All heavy atoms as an XYZ file, in Angstrom:
814
protein
N      -4.066     46.513    -37.901
C      -3.240     45.536    -38.227
C      -3.918     44.147    -38.366
O      -4.800     43.802    -37.469
C      -2.067     45.403    -37.240
C      -1.069     44.260    -37.617
S       0.281     44.384    -36.486
C       0.824     42.688    -36.613
N      -3.839     43.416    -39.432
C      -4.481     42.274    -39.687
C      -3.502     41.044    -39.297
O      -2.425     41.074    -39.715
C      -4.978     42.058    -41.118
C      -5.638     40.789    -41.375
C      -5.907     43.204    -41.402
N      -4.051     40.193    -38.492
C      -3.134     39.019    -38.091
C      -3.460     37.853    -39.045
O      -4.556     37.580    -39.321
C      -3.506     38.582    -36.620
C      -2.668     37.460    -36.141
C      -1.355     37.613    -35.744
C      -3.135     36.188    -36.096
C      -0.642     36.588    -35.359
C      -2.402     35.105    -35.683
C      -1.075     35.353    -35.293
O      -0.395     34.263    -34.942
N      -2.372     37.181    -39.428
C      -2.476     35.983    -40.272
C      -1.775     34.898    -39.612
O      -0.737     35.081    -38.966
C      -1.856     36.208    -41.681
C      -2.556     37.340    -42.511
C      -1.904     37.457    -43.851
C      -2.737     38.508    -44.592
N      -2.234     38.722    -45.975
N      -2.389     33.711    -39.736
C      -1.818     32.462    -39.140
C      -0.537     31.962    -39.902
O      -0.141     32.667    -40.871
C      -2.724     31.313    -38.955
C      -3.410     30.875    -40.273
O      -2.815     31.125    -41.363
N      -4.392     30.106    -40.232
N       0.099     30.888    -39.505
C       1.229     30.442    -40.163
C       1.078     30.005    -41.603
O       2.040     29.914    -42.371
C       1.762     29.283    -39.360
C       1.077     28.002    -39.371
N      -0.069     27.821    -38.642
C       1.226     26.751    -40.036
C      -0.607     26.686    -38.840
N       0.181     26.079    -39.749
N      -0.155     29.720    -42.034
C      -0.444     29.487    -43.468
C      -0.743     30.646    -44.264
O      -0.946     30.577    -45.452
C      -1.600     28.391    -43.447
C      -1.247     27.068    -42.780
C      -2.358     26.137    -42.830
O      -3.615     26.578    -43.128
O      -2.155     24.968    -42.587
N      -0.937     31.760    -43.630
C      -1.061     33.095    -44.394
C      -2.633     33.373    -44.471
O      -3.005     34.481    -45.089
N      -3.366     32.730    -43.771
C      -4.874     33.006    -43.772
C      -5.205     34.022    -42.699
O      -4.565     34.048    -41.637
C      -5.777     31.763    -43.556
C      -5.696     30.831    -44.760
C      -4.902     29.659    -44.559
C      -6.375     31.027    -45.879
C      -4.874     28.698    -45.670
C      -6.202     30.085    -47.005
C      -5.508     29.015    -46.800
O      -5.455     28.205    -47.867
N      -6.197     34.717    -42.897
C      -6.598     35.736    -41.849
C      -7.130     34.991    -40.640
O      -7.876     34.051    -40.728
C      -7.710     36.679    -42.414
C      -7.369     37.691    -43.557
C      -8.625     38.429    -44.003
C      -6.243     38.599    -43.037
N      -6.691     35.505    -39.401
C      -7.160     34.826    -38.271
C      -7.518     35.915    -37.176
O      -6.717     36.233    -36.358
C      -6.001     33.901    -37.695
C      -6.464     32.969    -36.731
O      -7.657     33.076    -36.155
O      -5.695     32.127    -36.297
N      -8.733     36.439    -37.337
C      -9.093     37.598    -36.439
C      -9.227     37.228    -34.935
O      -8.904     37.939    -34.088
C     -10.366     38.125    -36.997
C     -10.938     37.016    -37.694
C      -9.742     36.120    -38.290
N      -9.548     35.949    -34.673
C      -9.663     35.538    -33.316
C      -8.284     35.584    -32.517
O      -8.270     36.023    -31.435
C     -10.367     34.135    -33.260
O     -11.576     34.203    -33.912
C     -10.475     33.681    -31.795
N      -7.410     34.967    -33.190
C      -5.989     34.860    -32.518
C      -5.459     36.431    -32.535
O      -4.733     36.681    -31.516
C      -5.167     34.095    -33.433
O      -5.522     32.765    -33.342
N      -5.773     37.147    -33.609
C      -5.250     38.511    -33.489
C      -5.729     39.353    -32.352
O      -5.154     39.933    -31.683
N      -7.069     39.243    -32.134
C      -7.689     39.884    -30.998
C      -7.167     39.384    -29.700
O      -6.963     40.156    -28.818
C      -9.213     39.623    -31.050
C     -10.024     40.409    -30.034
C      -9.924     41.995    -30.253
O      -9.874     42.445    -31.424
N      -9.857     42.695    -29.270
N      -6.964     37.997    -29.536
C      -6.434     37.443    -28.280
C      -5.039     38.072    -28.016
O      -4.733     38.466    -26.974
C      -6.387     36.021    -28.412
N      -4.142     38.144    -29.092
C      -2.840     38.687    -28.857
C      -2.961     40.150    -28.497
O      -2.214     40.697    -27.672
C      -2.068     38.561    -30.201
C      -1.564     37.099    -30.449
C      -0.983     37.063    -31.833
C      -0.657     36.684    -29.450
N      -3.785     40.831    -29.128
C      -4.002     42.416    -28.764
C      -4.369     42.599    -27.346
O      -3.984     43.399    -26.680
C      -5.050     43.026    -29.820
C      -5.223     44.425    -29.589
C      -6.137     44.968    -30.582
O      -6.770     44.337    -31.384
N      -6.253     46.356    -30.530
N      -5.389     41.678    -26.850
C      -5.884     41.808    -25.468
C      -4.740     41.365    -24.523
O      -4.589     42.080    -23.429
C      -7.037     40.837    -25.255
C      -8.310     41.372    -25.965
O      -8.329     42.562    -26.383
N      -9.337     40.462    -26.144
N      -3.974     40.388    -24.829
C      -2.863     40.027    -24.000
C      -1.868     41.230    -23.848
O      -1.330     41.555    -22.868
C      -2.028     38.922    -24.550
O      -3.056     37.832    -24.666
C      -0.891     38.372    -23.581
N      -1.558     41.863    -24.999
C      -0.684     43.026    -25.002
C      -1.152     44.162    -24.172
O      -0.494     44.826    -23.359
C      -0.383     43.529    -26.476
C       0.533     44.719    -26.572
N       1.826     44.617    -26.239
C       0.301     45.985    -26.946
C       2.355     45.771    -26.391
N       1.487     46.574    -26.875
N      -2.501     44.435    -24.296
C      -3.092     45.475    -23.476
C      -3.043     45.123    -21.975
O      -2.774     46.021    -21.240
C      -4.687     45.663    -23.904
C      -5.367     46.669    -23.156
C      -6.319     46.434    -22.100
C      -5.215     48.041    -23.241
N      -6.759     47.566    -21.657
C      -6.066     48.686    -22.222
C      -4.412     48.891    -23.919
C      -6.249     50.005    -22.089
C      -4.593     50.255    -23.761
C      -5.463     50.790    -22.760
N      -3.257     43.953    -21.604
C      -3.219     43.650    -20.183
C      -1.658     43.752    -19.727
O      -1.549     44.253    -18.560
C      -3.613     42.104    -20.040
C      -3.676     41.615    -18.627
C      -4.663     42.322    -17.804
O      -5.676     42.877    -18.301
O      -4.335     42.453    -16.531
N      -0.774     43.347    -20.434
C       0.564     43.639    -20.082
C       0.913     45.174    -19.887
O       1.551     45.475    -18.927
C       1.550     42.994    -21.091
C       1.529     41.514    -21.166
C       2.352     40.942    -22.319
O       2.940     41.681    -23.058
O       2.516     39.732    -22.281
N       0.473     45.945    -20.783
C       0.553     47.368    -20.622
C      -0.087     47.864    -19.248
O       0.499     48.686    -18.597
C       0.012     48.059    -21.786
C       0.890     48.182    -23.058
C       0.145     48.910    -24.210
C       2.184     48.875    -22.847
N      -1.280     47.419    -19.023
C      -1.943     47.790    -17.874
C      -1.156     47.503    -16.499
O      -1.094     48.247    -15.560
C      -3.408     47.115    -17.768
C      -4.361     47.744    -18.754
C      -4.599     49.191    -18.478
O      -5.166     49.587    -17.395
N      -4.377     49.945    -19.503
N      -0.496     46.232    -16.530
C       0.152     45.861    -15.485
C       1.476     46.604    -15.303
O       1.833     46.970    -14.163
C       0.601     44.336    -15.564
C      -0.726     43.427    -15.275
C      -0.423     41.981    -15.572
O       0.727     41.619    -15.894
N      -1.452     41.156    -15.430
N       2.090     47.013    -16.372
C       3.200     47.891    -16.252
C       2.898     49.252    -15.710
O       3.640     49.738    -14.904
C       3.918     47.993    -17.617
C       4.736     46.856    -18.132
C       5.128     46.882    -19.595
C       5.953     46.513    -17.195
N       1.819     49.863    -16.225
C       1.395     51.112    -15.777
C       0.920     51.029    -14.293
O       1.240     52.121    -13.642
C       0.316     51.642    -16.670
C       0.792     51.979    -18.053
C      -0.388     52.459    -18.944
N       0.170     52.750    -20.293
C      -0.402     52.461    -21.439
N      -1.627     51.801    -21.373
N      -0.014     52.810    -22.498
N       0.341     49.984    -13.829
C      -0.027     49.857    -12.526
C       1.136     49.959    -11.565
O       1.239     50.710    -10.582
C      -0.794     48.623    -12.237
C      -2.125     48.541    -12.695
C      -2.927     47.268    -12.495
O      -2.298     46.255    -12.077
O      -4.100     47.222    -12.792
N       2.171     49.287    -11.932
C       3.541     49.152    -11.241
C       4.195     50.636    -11.193
O       4.737     51.170    -10.214
C       4.447     48.224    -11.669
C       4.263     46.814    -11.451
C       5.298     45.968    -11.929
C       4.971     44.423    -11.627
N       6.004     43.452    -12.224
N       4.185     51.209    -12.439
C       4.841     52.572    -12.602
C       4.180     53.618    -11.836
O       4.973     54.386    -11.241
C       4.842     52.906    -14.083
C       5.432     54.229    -14.384
C       5.399     54.632    -15.913
O       4.878     53.746    -16.697
O       5.700     55.712    -16.282
N       2.931     53.661    -11.745
C       2.181     54.811    -11.070
C       1.614     54.419     -9.751
O       1.033     55.279     -9.076
C       0.986     55.322    -11.951
C       1.520     55.822    -13.302
N       2.212     56.950    -13.405
C       1.426     55.326    -14.538
C       2.557     57.161    -14.614
N       2.129     56.146    -15.437
N       1.739     53.282     -9.232
C       1.272     52.861     -7.881
C      -0.213     52.807     -7.804
O      -0.686     52.966     -6.649
N      -0.942     52.569     -8.834
C      -2.315     52.407     -8.778
C      -2.791     50.974     -9.397
O      -2.055     50.386    -10.105
C      -3.031     53.460     -9.828
C      -2.748     54.863     -9.371
C      -3.191     55.731    -10.531
C      -3.532     55.319     -8.166
N      -3.921     50.646     -9.020
C      -4.458     49.272     -9.460
C      -5.808     49.491     -9.993
O      -6.643     50.326     -9.434
C      -4.460     48.327     -8.428
C      -3.051     47.886     -7.955
C      -3.139     46.428     -7.523
C      -1.761     45.996     -7.186
N      -1.130     45.269     -8.293
N      -6.186     48.823    -10.961
C      -7.663     48.892    -11.544
C      -8.528     48.338    -10.435
O      -8.258     47.359     -9.835
C      -7.781     47.996    -12.792
C      -7.059     48.747    -13.966
C      -7.078     47.853    -15.102
N      -5.983     46.818    -14.753
C      -5.786     45.787    -15.472
N      -6.545     45.503    -16.532
N      -4.801     44.850    -15.097
N      -9.655     49.000    -10.192
C     -10.639     48.592     -9.079
C     -10.327     49.281     -7.804
O     -11.177     49.102     -6.901
N      -9.183     49.990     -7.621
C      -8.799     50.591     -6.448
C      -9.616     51.781     -6.270
O      -9.926     52.588     -7.064
C      -7.265     51.053     -6.461
C      -6.874     51.844     -5.367
C      -5.350     52.324     -5.551
O      -4.676     51.836     -6.473
N      -4.939     53.099     -4.647
N     -10.099     52.000     -5.016
C     -10.825     53.278     -4.595
C      -9.773     54.265     -4.036
O      -9.092     53.991     -3.236
C     -11.891     52.916     -3.527
C     -12.957     52.043     -4.038
C     -14.096     51.946     -3.032
C     -15.200     51.089     -3.600
N     -16.346     50.872     -2.707
N      -9.952     55.471     -4.662
C      -9.137     56.516     -4.093
C     -10.088     57.881     -3.891
O     -11.074     58.022     -4.417
C      -8.047     56.979     -5.209
C      -8.705     57.411     -6.490
C      -7.017     55.944     -5.398
C      -7.713     57.879     -7.483
N      -9.576     58.652     -2.824
C     -10.385     59.790     -2.426
C      -9.657     61.109     -3.042
O      -8.363     61.233     -2.682
C     -10.483     59.900     -0.932
C     -11.175     61.134     -0.510
C     -11.235     58.587     -0.360
N     -10.215     61.891     -3.699
C      -9.697     63.046     -4.302
C     -10.301     64.323     -3.695
O     -11.563     64.283     -3.412
C      -9.904     63.013     -5.797
C      -9.270     61.877     -6.613
C      -9.481     62.033     -8.059
C      -7.745     61.770     -6.220
N      -9.558     65.369     -3.514
C     -10.057     66.673     -3.121
C     -10.198     67.568     -4.316
O      -9.311     67.716     -5.066
C      -8.979     67.277     -2.073
O      -8.902     66.399     -1.084
C      -9.658     68.596     -1.496
N     -11.446     67.957     -4.577
C     -11.690     68.931     -5.643
C     -12.336     70.331     -5.155
O     -12.877     70.287     -4.087
C     -12.633     68.247     -6.582
C     -12.169     66.912     -7.116
C     -13.336     66.230     -7.990
O     -14.467     66.383     -7.745
O     -12.885     65.451     -8.844
N     -12.141     71.260     -6.011
C     -12.765     72.541     -5.697
C     -14.132     72.503     -6.338
O     -14.409     72.157     -7.454
C     -11.900     73.735     -6.501
C     -10.595     73.860     -5.744
S     -10.627     74.261     -4.014
C     -11.348     75.904     -4.063
N     -15.170     72.934     -5.450
C     -16.528     72.965     -5.906
C     -16.953     74.403     -5.856
O     -16.925     75.111     -4.870
C     -17.322     72.115     -4.908
C     -18.746     72.073     -5.268
C     -19.309     71.361     -6.394
C     -19.792     72.652     -4.500
C     -20.681     71.395     -6.709
C     -21.022     72.646     -4.818
C     -21.551     72.029     -5.897
O     -22.818     71.884     -6.167
N     -17.478     74.879     -7.002
C     -17.901     76.238     -7.113
C     -19.359     76.346     -7.485
O     -19.885     75.679     -8.406
C     -17.076     77.000     -8.214
C     -15.659     77.083     -7.910
C     -14.827     77.831     -9.012
N     -13.511     78.093     -8.651
C     -12.546     77.144     -8.822
N     -12.814     76.124     -9.468
N     -11.352     77.540     -8.431
N     -20.027     77.170     -6.753
C     -21.546     77.532     -7.002
C     -21.553     78.937     -7.364
O     -20.768     79.691     -7.008
C     -22.454     77.196     -5.792
C     -22.544     75.685     -5.605
C     -23.521     75.526     -4.489
O     -24.517     76.308     -4.329
O     -23.448     74.579     -3.718
N     -22.583     79.317     -8.203
C     -22.684     80.683     -8.620
C     -23.025     81.589     -7.407
O     -23.864     81.228     -6.530
C     -23.863     80.807     -9.637
C     -23.884     82.059    -10.314
C     -24.965     82.057    -11.453
O     -25.173     80.969    -11.950
O     -25.492     83.131    -11.687
N     -22.349     82.662     -7.350
C     -22.367     83.670     -6.263
C     -22.051     83.172     -4.857
O     -22.596     83.676     -3.853
C     -23.799     84.253     -6.209
C     -24.295     84.758     -7.539
N     -23.634     85.896     -8.154
C     -25.173     84.321     -8.420
C     -24.302     86.082     -9.326
N     -25.193     85.231     -9.435
N     -21.249     82.029     -4.727
C     -20.849     81.550     -3.475
C     -19.383     81.311     -3.623
O     -18.761     81.093     -4.679
C     -21.593     80.240     -3.167
C     -23.029     80.473     -3.011
C     -23.613     79.075     -2.456
C     -25.143     79.278     -2.151
N     -25.755     78.062     -1.684
N     -18.609     81.435     -2.410
C     -17.147     81.134     -2.497
C     -16.924     79.735     -2.852
O     -17.689     78.794     -2.478
C     -16.710     81.496     -1.112
C     -17.902     81.509     -0.307
C     -19.068     81.814     -1.126
N     -15.760     79.331     -3.461
C     -15.370     78.014     -3.739
C     -15.041     77.305     -2.464
O     -14.567     77.869     -1.519
C     -14.255     78.026     -4.705
N     -15.347     76.004     -2.424
C     -14.952     75.142     -1.229
C     -14.418     73.814     -1.823
O     -14.724     73.307     -2.873
C     -16.175     74.915     -0.334
C     -17.281     74.328     -1.019
C     -18.499     74.244     -0.113
N     -19.601     73.776     -0.889
C     -20.346     72.593     -0.660
N     -19.929     71.922      0.443
N     -21.281     72.362     -1.451
N     -13.659     73.216     -0.979
C     -13.017     71.919     -1.257
C     -13.949     70.842     -0.805
O     -14.474     70.914      0.299
C     -11.711     71.722     -0.648
C     -10.594     72.679     -1.126
C      -9.238     72.389     -0.528
C      -8.220     73.208     -1.033
N      -6.892     72.854     -0.516
N     -14.153     69.749     -1.778
C     -14.879     68.691     -1.283
C     -14.153     67.432     -1.711
O     -13.287     67.375     -2.522
C     -16.269     68.601     -2.071
C     -16.105     68.550     -3.593
C     -17.207     69.654     -1.627
C     -17.422     68.195     -4.364
N     -14.438     66.244     -0.959
C     -13.887     65.151     -1.214
C     -14.694     64.007     -1.848
O     -15.855     63.893     -1.534
C     -13.252     64.460      0.071
C     -12.037     65.245      0.617
C     -11.468     64.574      1.787
O     -12.006     63.741      2.473
N     -10.276     64.753      2.067
N     -14.227     63.362     -3.024
C     -15.009     62.447     -3.707
C     -14.251     61.162     -3.784
O     -13.009     61.206     -3.938
C     -15.431     63.013     -5.094
C     -16.402     64.090     -5.116
C     -16.807     64.317     -6.448
N     -17.864     65.417     -6.436
C     -18.122     66.121     -7.518
N     -17.444     66.032     -8.586
N     -19.038     67.112     -7.332
N     -14.976     60.070     -3.810
C     -14.355     58.776     -3.996
C     -14.466     58.238     -5.333
O     -15.593     58.277     -5.945
C     -14.969     57.714     -3.006
O     -14.831     58.210     -1.679
C     -14.288     56.307     -3.083
N     -13.417     57.922     -5.947
C     -13.392     57.346     -7.304
C     -12.830     55.961     -7.408
O     -12.043     55.583     -6.473
C     -12.498     58.180     -8.277
C     -13.156     59.606     -8.533
C     -12.808     60.727     -7.777
C     -14.065     59.745     -9.596
C     -13.400     61.924     -8.160
C     -14.698     61.064     -9.918
C     -14.231     62.088     -9.137
O     -14.772     63.345     -9.430
N     -13.170     55.128     -8.477
C     -12.540     53.882     -8.618
C     -11.760     53.950     -9.985
O     -12.186     54.506    -11.012
C     -13.772     52.828     -8.843
C     -14.585     52.769     -7.562
C     -13.140     51.442     -9.290
C     -15.784     51.833     -7.694
N     -10.521     53.412     -9.910
C      -9.679     53.410    -11.043
C     -10.225     52.470    -12.096
O     -10.354     51.183    -11.721
C      -8.279     53.115    -10.648
C      -7.306     52.971    -11.778
C      -7.688     54.109     -9.691
N     -10.492     52.847    -13.303
C     -10.973     51.850    -14.437
C      -9.931     51.435    -15.296
O      -9.660     50.183    -15.349
C     -12.139     52.554    -15.194
C     -13.389     52.975    -14.402
C     -14.260     53.606    -15.434
C     -13.948     51.641    -13.800
N      -9.133     52.379    -15.810
C      -8.102     52.041    -16.739
C      -6.922     53.011    -16.701
O      -7.167     54.219    -16.253
C      -8.607     52.145    -18.322
C      -9.642     51.113    -18.595
C      -9.139     49.779    -18.780
O      -8.021     49.555    -19.197
O      -9.979     48.759    -18.681
N      -5.800     52.604    -16.935
C      -4.586     53.441    -17.004
C      -4.052     53.495    -18.408
O      -3.812     52.512    -19.132
C      -3.483     52.879    -16.053
C      -3.829     52.849    -14.649
C      -4.361     51.501    -14.160
C      -2.682     53.213    -13.870
N      -3.982     54.714    -18.871
C      -3.472     55.007    -20.246
C      -2.029     55.721    -20.128
O      -1.597     55.942    -19.019
C      -4.514     55.954    -20.894
C      -5.769     55.396    -21.066
C      -6.932     55.573    -20.264
C      -6.036     54.417    -22.231
C      -8.161     54.934    -20.450
C      -7.297     53.800    -22.268
C      -8.306     54.119    -21.481
O      -9.525     53.455    -21.641
N      -1.547     56.025    -21.292
C      -0.174     56.559    -21.341
C      -0.026     57.863    -20.633
O       0.871     58.061    -19.929
C       0.251     56.717    -22.868
C       1.533     57.065    -23.041
C       2.018     57.014    -24.445
C       3.522     57.335    -24.657
N       3.930     57.186    -26.073
N      -1.050     58.733    -20.788
C      -0.913     60.150    -20.257
C      -1.994     60.424    -19.151
O      -1.858     61.476    -18.526
C      -1.022     61.189    -21.357
C       0.163     61.050    -22.391
C      -0.110     60.644    -23.602
C       1.481     61.291    -21.941
C       0.905     60.447    -24.559
C       2.434     61.119    -22.934
C       2.218     60.754    -24.152
O       3.200     60.692    -25.017
N      -2.981     59.549    -19.071
C      -3.959     59.834    -18.010
C      -4.565     58.515    -17.513
O      -4.253     57.566    -17.956
C      -5.113     60.706    -18.706
S      -5.939     59.802    -20.023
N      -5.361     58.694    -16.346
C      -5.996     57.623    -15.739
C      -7.632     57.793    -15.753
O      -8.032     58.951    -15.504
C      -5.535     57.297    -14.376
C      -5.705     58.585    -13.503
C      -6.143     56.212    -13.670
N      -8.278     56.788    -16.113
C      -9.819     56.910    -16.228
C     -10.372     56.521    -14.882
O     -10.096     55.441    -14.373
C     -10.327     55.927    -17.329
C     -11.851     56.010    -17.526
C     -12.306     57.335    -17.903
C     -12.345     54.885    -18.523
N     -11.195     57.467    -14.269
C     -11.783     57.266    -12.977
C     -13.272     57.330    -13.090
O     -13.822     58.034    -13.995
C     -11.271     58.408    -12.076
C      -9.796     58.592    -11.839
C      -9.538     59.785    -11.042
C      -9.255     57.389    -11.184
N     -14.034     56.685    -12.175
C     -15.417     56.695    -12.243
C     -15.910     56.859    -10.741
O     -15.458     56.121     -9.834
C     -15.969     55.491    -12.757
C     -17.388     55.242    -12.780
C     -17.882     53.971    -13.368
C     -19.242     53.475    -13.024
N     -19.614     52.367    -13.604
N     -16.917     57.734    -10.523
C     -17.346     57.920     -9.077
C     -18.630     57.048     -8.954
O     -19.035     56.316     -9.862
C     -17.627     59.346     -8.818
C     -18.900     60.011     -9.551
O     -19.454     59.285    -10.386
O     -19.195     61.138     -9.240
N     -19.244     57.086     -7.808
C     -20.495     56.292     -7.568
C     -21.703     56.604     -8.227
O     -22.598     55.734     -8.417
C     -20.694     56.296     -5.993
C     -20.930     57.740     -5.487
O     -20.689     58.636     -6.176
O     -21.403     57.769     -4.341
N     -21.687     57.791     -8.871
C     -22.880     58.149     -9.633
C     -22.652     57.760    -11.091
O     -23.612     58.151    -11.910
C     -23.149     59.682     -9.499
C     -23.548     60.029     -8.052
C     -23.753     61.538     -7.923
C     -24.057     61.910     -6.451
N     -24.113     63.346     -6.330
N     -21.457     57.328    -11.493
C     -21.254     57.007    -12.834
C     -20.470     58.025    -13.594
O     -20.189     57.875    -14.865
N     -20.200     59.205    -13.008
C     -19.433     60.281    -13.608
C     -18.028     59.853    -13.829
O     -17.426     59.341    -12.907
C     -19.480     61.541    -12.844
C     -18.608     62.653    -13.210
C     -19.123     63.426    -14.361
C     -17.564     62.978    -12.576
C     -18.327     64.412    -14.760
C     -16.712     64.042    -13.103
C     -17.117     64.885    -14.094
O     -16.391     65.837    -14.533
N     -17.493     60.017    -15.048
C     -16.145     59.623    -15.413
C     -15.311     60.823    -15.606
O     -15.713     61.771    -16.245
C     -16.106     58.633    -16.555
C     -16.922     57.387    -16.311
C     -16.774     56.494    -17.599
N     -17.517     55.207    -17.272
C     -17.161     54.163    -17.793
N     -16.217     54.068    -18.714
N     -17.885     53.102    -17.550
N     -14.010     60.715    -15.257
C     -13.073     61.801    -15.475
C     -11.697     61.123    -15.745
O     -11.453     60.052    -15.415
C     -12.974     62.757    -14.296
O     -12.147     63.896    -14.623
C     -12.524     62.115    -13.008
N     -10.834     61.847    -16.490
C      -9.475     61.390    -16.851
C      -8.483     62.357    -16.642
O      -8.009     63.065    -17.587
C      -9.566     60.924    -18.323
N      -8.127     62.579    -15.333
C      -6.972     63.564    -15.113
C      -5.642     62.907    -15.502
O      -5.438     61.641    -15.562
C      -7.036     63.805    -13.700
C      -7.659     62.431    -13.102
C      -8.577     62.019    -14.149
N      -4.593     63.808    -15.786
C      -3.312     63.399    -16.039
C      -2.733     62.872    -14.727
O      -3.306     63.121    -13.701
C      -2.463     64.509    -16.623
O      -2.192     65.453    -15.577
N      -1.693     62.173    -14.780
C      -1.050     61.650    -13.554
C      -0.631     62.735    -12.697
O      -0.758     62.576    -11.456
C       0.116     60.580    -13.943
C      -0.438     59.405    -14.624
C      -0.275     59.152    -15.986
C      -1.023     58.375    -13.903
C      -0.778     57.965    -16.557
C      -1.441     57.281    -14.435
C      -1.401     57.016    -15.748
O      -1.845     55.838    -16.392
N      -0.128     63.775    -13.107
C       0.291     64.862    -12.347
C      -0.862     65.455    -11.668
O      -0.849     65.731    -10.494
C       1.170     65.972    -13.206
C       2.365     65.305    -13.661
C       1.436     67.215    -12.374
C       3.164     66.089    -14.742
N      -1.984     65.719    -12.452
C      -3.181     66.263    -11.828
C      -3.682     65.365    -10.685
O      -4.203     65.754     -9.731
C      -4.251     66.558    -12.840
C      -3.897     67.676    -13.768
C      -4.858     67.703    -14.889
O      -5.545     66.706    -15.313
N      -5.174     68.837    -15.547
N      -3.717     64.103    -11.113
C      -4.115     63.191    -10.029
C      -3.408     63.211     -8.780
O      -4.034     63.071     -7.652
C      -4.131     61.689    -10.602
C      -4.598     60.538     -9.720
C      -6.122     60.729     -9.487
C      -4.418     59.181    -10.402
N      -2.103     63.298     -8.773
C      -1.244     63.348     -7.602
C      -1.529     64.467     -6.809
O      -1.632     64.475     -5.517
C       0.257     63.317     -8.017
C       0.757     61.998     -8.435
C       2.091     62.021     -8.957
O       2.784     63.100     -8.952
N       2.837     60.912     -9.316
N      -1.734     65.728     -7.521
C      -2.089     66.953     -6.814
C      -3.470     66.812     -6.193
O      -3.658     67.228     -5.105
C      -2.035     68.153     -7.844
C      -0.605     68.516     -8.276
S      -0.585     69.677     -9.594
C      -1.339     71.163     -8.789
N      -4.407     66.211     -6.849
C      -5.747     66.090     -6.238
C      -5.728     65.094     -5.026
O      -6.430     65.288     -4.092
C      -6.720     65.592     -7.371
C      -7.002     66.459     -8.398
S      -7.840     65.918     -9.819
C      -9.522     65.783     -9.259
N      -4.885     64.110     -5.174
C      -4.737     63.162     -3.973
C      -4.166     63.834     -2.748
O      -4.506     63.610     -1.682
C      -3.946     61.974     -4.359
C      -4.792     61.047     -5.275
S      -3.733     59.619     -5.949
C      -3.703     58.510     -4.629
N      -3.258     64.751     -2.970
C      -2.646     65.556     -1.965
C      -3.488     66.691     -1.445
O      -3.290     67.171     -0.361
C      -1.323     66.192     -2.418
C      -0.274     65.145     -2.544
C       1.067     65.659     -3.106
C       2.129     64.629     -3.460
N       3.321     65.229     -3.975
N      -4.507     67.012     -2.137
C      -5.404     68.192     -1.857
C      -4.952     69.489     -2.234
O      -5.334     70.500     -1.605
N      -3.993     69.509     -3.135
C      -3.407     70.772     -3.555
C      -4.447     71.692     -4.502
O      -4.427     72.821     -4.504
C      -2.025     70.649     -4.325
C      -1.539     71.944     -4.821
C      -1.100     69.995     -3.369
N      -5.061     70.831     -5.315
C      -6.067     71.535     -6.248
C      -7.358     71.905     -5.668
O      -7.903     71.196     -4.860
C      -6.297     70.540     -7.470
C      -7.347     71.097     -8.499
C      -4.975     70.279     -8.264
C-alpha cells in the first residue's frame, strides 16, 4: 500500500512510520493476549533424541523476539531460532512435549 499525503503526493516516510506504529500496537495487543513480553526469558522442556539412544527431556532458555498471529518467534543463547504455535509453546512450558 502506497501512502500519500494530504496533497496527493507519495510520502513513503510517513507511510513507513504509520506502518511501524500499527505493528507496535499489534505487538502490545498480542503481549496482553498471550501473557508474553518481547525480551522475556522463558524455559522450555524439549525432547532430545540421539541416534541409538533413548529420548530424554532437556530444558532450554529462550528469549521472546516477536509475537505473530499464529506463532511466537524465540531465540536461544546460541542464536538458534524457532517459532512454535501458542498451543505448542504452552505445552513446552508445562513440560508435556
